[in-house]
C-alpha positions as a printed NumPy array, in Angstrom:
array([[ 117.707,  105.666, -137.417],
       [ 119.713,  106.806, -134.408],
       [ 117.065,  105.177, -132.21 ],
       [ 117.509,  101.97 , -134.211],
       [ 121.26 ,  102.022, -133.612],
       [ 120.652,  102.588, -129.916],
       [ 118.279,   99.593, -129.796],
       [ 120.768,   97.381, -131.642],
       [ 123.513,   98.315, -129.202],
       [ 121.195,   97.704, -126.237],
       [ 120.553,   94.224, -127.673],
       [ 124.303,   93.58 , -127.613],
       [ 124.972,   94.116, -131.328],
       [ 128.126,   96.197, -131.608],
       [ 129.144,   95.627, -135.233],
       [ 126.876,   98.141, -136.989],
       [ 127.567,   99.783, -140.314],
       [ 125.865,  102.697, -142.122],
       [ 125.854,  103.075, -145.915],
       [ 124.981,  106.25 , -147.802],
       [ 124.296,  105.708, -151.516],
       [ 124.108,  108.525, -154.068],
       [ 122.333,  108.191, -157.393],
       [ 119.283,  106.16 , -156.442],
       [ 115.865,  106.61 , -158.079],
       [ 113.946,  109.64 , -156.785],
       [ 117.034,  111.038, -155.055],
       [ 117.406,  114.801, -155.307],
       [ 119.947,  117.326, -154.114],
       [ 117.454,  118.27 , -151.399],
       [ 116.979,  114.701, -150.179],
       [ 120.754,  114.209, -150.178],
       [ 121.249,  117.356, -148.095],
       [ 118.566,  116.158, -145.695],
       [ 120.203,  112.745, -145.2  ],
       [ 123.888,  113.608, -145.255],
       [ 124.227,  115.539, -141.98 ],
       [ 122.159,  112.943, -140.152],
       [ 124.226,  110.112, -141.564],
       [ 127.467,  111.875, -140.734],
       [ 126.25 ,  112.106, -137.165],
       [ 125.469,  108.387, -137.252],
       [ 129.004,  107.729, -138.454],
       [ 130.181,  108.699, -135.014],
       [ 127.724,  106.251, -133.479],
       [ 128.787,  103.297, -135.627],
       [ 132.168,  101.688, -136.242],
       [ 131.701,  101.612, -140.04 ],
       [ 130.378,  104.414, -142.259],
       [ 130.511,  104.104, -146.042],
       [ 129.488,  106.464, -148.839],
       [ 128.817,  104.886, -152.224],
       [ 127.994,  106.183, -155.65 ],
       [ 125.471,  103.897, -157.289],
       [ 126.782,  102.801, -160.635],
       [ 125.063,  101.138, -163.513],
       [ 125.896,   97.533, -162.917],
       [ 124.574,   94.263, -164.161],
       [ 121.246,   94.63 , -162.374],
       [ 117.654,   94.951, -163.527],
       [ 117.69 ,   98.675, -162.741],
       [ 121.048,   99.178, -164.423],
       [ 120.014,   97.37 , -167.59 ],
       [ 116.744,   99.303, -167.713],
       [ 118.578,  102.597, -167.243],
       [ 121.037,  101.757, -170.006],
       [ 118.115,  100.89 , -172.299],
       [ 116.451,  104.224, -171.577],
       [ 113.413,  102.498, -170.105],
       [ 111.145,  103.269, -167.186],
       [ 110.817,   99.933, -165.378],
       [ 112.186,   99.826, -161.822],
       [ 111.858,  103.639, -161.774],
       [ 114.938,  103.98 , -164.009],
       [ 113.653,  107.294, -165.372],
       [ 113.871,  108.739, -161.847],
       [ 117.591,  108.009, -161.403],
       [ 119.43 ,  111.349, -161.112],
       [ 121.771,  112.21 , -163.958],
       [ 125.536,  111.65 , -163.706],
       [ 126.288,  115.288, -162.892],
       [ 123.869,  115.449, -159.956],
       [ 125.023,  112.073, -158.682],
       [ 128.654,  113.233, -158.786],
       [ 127.696,  116.446, -156.96 ],
       [ 126.012,  114.445, -154.222]])
């Protein structure tokens, strides 16, 4: 990803933003720990860095999660406690 940012800047694109989203399907504490330090480093390479907590919204995944279903990998969304910890 840092290489991608470097290429974007070399192409003259200066307005780059990085988003980190917690609570996505298949996300674990280990995957969060793996991404977080790297993304914090990228924050210094980009003018905008944002950390979000995915919330159940009016989306296909959100509706499936609320229904207790498995479509869209809803059954792999981390629970509220883990998401808050991330």
